[in-house]
MARMARSE-626284 format. One line per field, with one value per atom (N, C-alpha, C, CB): atom name; residue in three letters; x, y, z. Coordinates in steps of 0.1 Angstrom, whole numbers. Each point is the difference from the previous one (the first is absolute). Glycine has a CB too. Example, Ala and Ser with C-alpha at 12.3 -4.5 7.8 and 13.67 -1.06 7.14 Angstrom:
<pts>
atome	(N,CA,C,CB,N,CA,C,CB)
residu	(ALA,ALA,ALA,ALA,SER,SER,SER,SER)
c1	(132,-9,9,-19,15,9,-8,12)
c2	(-57,12,12,-12,23,11,11,-6)
c3	(78,0,0,12,-19,0,8,-22)
</pts>
This chain:
<pts>
atome	(N,CA,C,CB,N,CA,C,CB,N,CA,C,CB,N,CA,C,CB,N,CA,C,CB,N,CA,C,CB,N,CA,C,CB,N,CA,C,CB,N,CA,C,CB,N,CA,C,CB,N,CA,C,CB,N,CA,C,CB,N,CA,C,CB,N,CA,C,CB,N,CA,C,CB,N,CA,C,CB,N,CA,C,CB,N,CA,C,CB,N,CA,C,CB,N,CA,C,CB,N,CA,C,CB,N,CA,C,CB,N,CA,C,CB,N,CA,C,CB,N,CA,C,CB,N,CA,C,CB,N,CA,C,CB,N,CA,C,CB,N,CA,C,CB,N,CA,C,CB,N,CA,C,CB,N,CA,C,CB,N,CA,C,CB,N,CA,C,CB,N,CA,C,CB,N,CA,C,CB,N,CA,C,CB,N,CA,C,CB,N,CA,C,CB,N,CA,C,CB,N,CA,C,CB,N,CA,C,CB,N,CA,C,CB,N,CA,C,CB,N,CA,C,CB,N,CA,C,CB,N,CA,C,CB,N,CA,C,CB,N,CA,C,CB,N,CA,C,CB,N,CA,C,CB,N,CA,C,CB,N,CA,C,CB,N,CA,C,CB,N,CA,C,CB,N,CA,C,CB,N,CA,C,CB,N,CA,C,CB,N,CA,C,CB,N,CA,C,CB,N,CA,C,CB,N,CA,C,CB,N,CA,C,CB,N,CA,C,CB,N,CA,C,CB,N,CA,C,CB)
residu	(MET,MET,MET,MET,PHE,PHE,PHE,PHE,PHE,PHE,PHE,PHE,GLU,GLU,GLU,GLU,GLU,GLU,GLU,GLU,THR,THR,THR,THR,VAL,VAL,VAL,VAL,LYS,LYS,LYS,LYS,CYS,CYS,CYS,CYS,GLN,GLN,GLN,GLN,SER,SER,SER,SER,LYS,LYS,LYS,LYS,LYS,LYS,LYS,LYS,GLU,GLU,GLU,GLU,ASP,ASP,ASP,ASP,MET,MET,MET,MET,ASP,ASP,ASP,ASP,ILE,ILE,ILE,ILE,GLU,GLU,GLU,GLU,PHE,PHE,PHE,PHE,GLY,GLY,GLY,GLY,ARG,ARG,ARG,ARG,SER,SER,SER,SER,SER,SER,SER,SER,PHE,PHE,PHE,PHE,PHE,PHE,PHE,PHE,GLU,GLU,GLU,GLU,GLU,GLU,GLU,GLU,ASP,ASP,ASP,ASP,SER,SER,SER,SER,ILE,ILE,ILE,ILE,TYR,TYR,TYR,TYR,LEU,LEU,LEU,LEU,ASN,ASN,ASN,ASN,VAL,VAL,VAL,VAL,ASP,ASP,ASP,ASP,GLY,GLY,GLY,GLY,LYS,LYS,LYS,LYS,LYS,LYS,LYS,LYS,ILE,ILE,ILE,ILE,VAL,VAL,VAL,VAL,MET,MET,MET,MET,ASP,ASP,ASP,ASP,LEU,LEU,LEU,LEU,ALA,ALA,ALA,ALA,THR,THR,THR,THR,ALA,ALA,ALA,ALA,LYS,LYS,LYS,LYS,LYS,LYS,LYS,LYS,PHE,PHE,PHE,PHE,VAL,VAL,VAL,VAL,GLN,GLN,GLN,GLN,ALA,ALA,ALA,ALA,SER,SER,SER,SER,SER,SER,SER,SER,ASP,ASP,ASP,ASP,VAL,VAL,VAL,VAL,GLY,GLY,GLY,GLY,LYS,LYS,LYS,LYS,TYR,TYR,TYR,TYR,LEU,LEU,LEU,LEU,GLY,GLY,GLY,GLY,LEU,LEU,LEU,LEU,LEU,LEU,LEU,LEU,GLU,GLU,GLU,GLU,ARG,ARG,ARG,ARG)
c1	(199,-10,-12,16,-27,-12,-12,14,-26,-12,-7,-3,-2,-7,-11,21,-33,-12,-12,8,-16,-14,-8,3,-8,-7,-15,19,-26,-15,-7,3,-13,-9,-7,-3,0,-7,-14,11,-16,-13,2,-8,21,4,-5,-1,-4,-5,11,-23,33,10,14,-16,25,14,9,-4,16,10,14,-15,22,14,9,-4,11,8,14,-20,29,15,6,1,7,5,15,-23,32,14,9,-4,17,11,4,8,-7,4,14,-24,32,13,1,11,-22,-1,6,-20,17,5,12,-23,30,12,-3,8,-19,-4,-9,2,2,-8,-13,20,-31,-13,-9,3,-16,-10,-7,-3,0,-8,-13,20,-31,-13,-6,-3,-1,-6,-14,23,-34,-13,-7,-1,-3,-6,7,-22,36,8,4,-11,6,4,11,-24,36,11,5,7,-3,6,12,-22,31,11,-2,17,-18,-3,13,-19,17,11,1,-3,15,2,-10,24,-28,-9,-14,11,-16,-12,2,-7,18,3,-1,15,-9,0,-14,22,-31,-14,-7,0,3,-7,4,0,12,5,-6,21,-21,-6,-14,17,-25,-14,-3,-4,12,-1,2,7,4,3,-11,24,-29,-11,-12,9,-13,-12,3,-6,18,3,0,14,-10,0,-15,23,-31,-14,-7,1,2,-7,6,-6,17,6,9,-19,22,9,15,-18,21,13,0,6,5,1,1,11,-17,0,13,-24)
c2	(-299,-8,9,-16,14,8,-7,21,-16,-5,12,-18,16,11,-6,14,-10,-5,10,-24,23,6,-12,18,-16,-11,3,-4,-6,1,-6,-1,8,-5,-13,24,-33,-12,3,-12,24,4,4,8,-6,5,14,-24,31,14,10,-8,5,10,-6,11,-3,-4,10,-13,9,9,-3,0,10,-2,-1,13,-24,-2,-3,-9,15,-2,-1,12,-22,-3,-5,-5,10,-5,6,-4,2,5,14,-23,32,14,2,8,-2,5,15,-21,28,14,7,-2,-3,6,-8,7,-2,-7,-14,22,-25,-13,-7,7,-18,-7,-4,-8,8,-4,-4,15,-16,-4,13,-22,22,11,-6,14,-6,-4,11,-15,12,10,-6,9,-2,-4,12,-15,12,10,13,-11,10,12,7,3,-8,6,-9,10,-5,-8,4,-2,-8,2,-10,8,-4,-9,-2,8,-20,-3,1,-15,19,-2,-15,24,-28,-15,-6,4,3,-6,-3,12,-3,-2,-11,24,-24,-10,-14,17,-18,-13,-5,6,4,-4,-4,16,-8,-2,-14,24,-28,-13,-11,10,-8,-11,-2,6,5,-1,-6,20,-17,-6,-15,22,-26,-14,-7,6,0,-6,-3,11,-1,-1,-11,24,-24,-10,-14,16,-18,-13,-4,4,5,-3,-4,17,-11,-3,-13,24,-29,-12,4,-14,27,4,-1,16,-17,-2,-12,24,-31,-11,6,-15,8,4,-4,-2)
c3	(515,5,3,10,-17,2,-6,-1,5,-6,-6,17,-29,-7,-8,-1,4,-7,1,6,-16,2,5,-19,31,7,-1,16,-21,-1,12,-25,29,11,-5,9,0,-4,-6,19,-16,-6,-15,22,-26,-13,-4,-7,18,-3,3,6,2,3,-1,16,-18,0,7,-21,24,7,-5,20,-23,-4,13,-22,23,12,-4,13,-6,-2,14,-22,24,14,-2,9,-1,-2,10,-24,21,9,-4,3,6,-2,6,-1,-7,5,0,-8,7,-1,12,-15,27,12,5,6,4,5,4,9,-3,4,-10,24,-30,-10,7,-13,6,5,-11,20,-17,-10,-5,12,-25,-5,-5,-7,7,-4,-8,20,-32,-9,-4,-9,13,-3,-7,20,-33,-8,0,5,-6,-1,12,-21,33,13,6,3,-2,4,14,-24,32,13,2,10,-2,4,15,-19,23,14,9,-7,19,10,3,10,-5,2,10,-6,16,9,-6,19,-28,-7,-10,4,-11,-10,6,-13,25,6,3,11,-5,2,-13,20,-30,-13,-6,-4,5,-5,9,-9,22,9,-3,18,-19,-3,-13,14,-24,-14,1,-11,18,2,7,0,11,8,-9,21,-29,-8,-11,4,-10,-10,6,-11,23,7,3,10,-5,3,-12,18,-30,-12,-7,-3,8,-6,-12,8,-9,-11,3,-7,20,5,10,-3,4,10,14,-17,26,14,7,1)
</pts>
């Protein structure tokens, strides 16, 4: 389970390579994020905030059900 895309800005002038998914690299599974080749694995507290914020934005924009 992951997302991997070259995402283009609405201006069509810039783009960014984004990869996001589940990491089992460390003892505790969590979320990894790779943006333009820079990769991090979040601690679970940060991952929870990231998921909540993503969900909140998705709901606000009508992309997810409330």
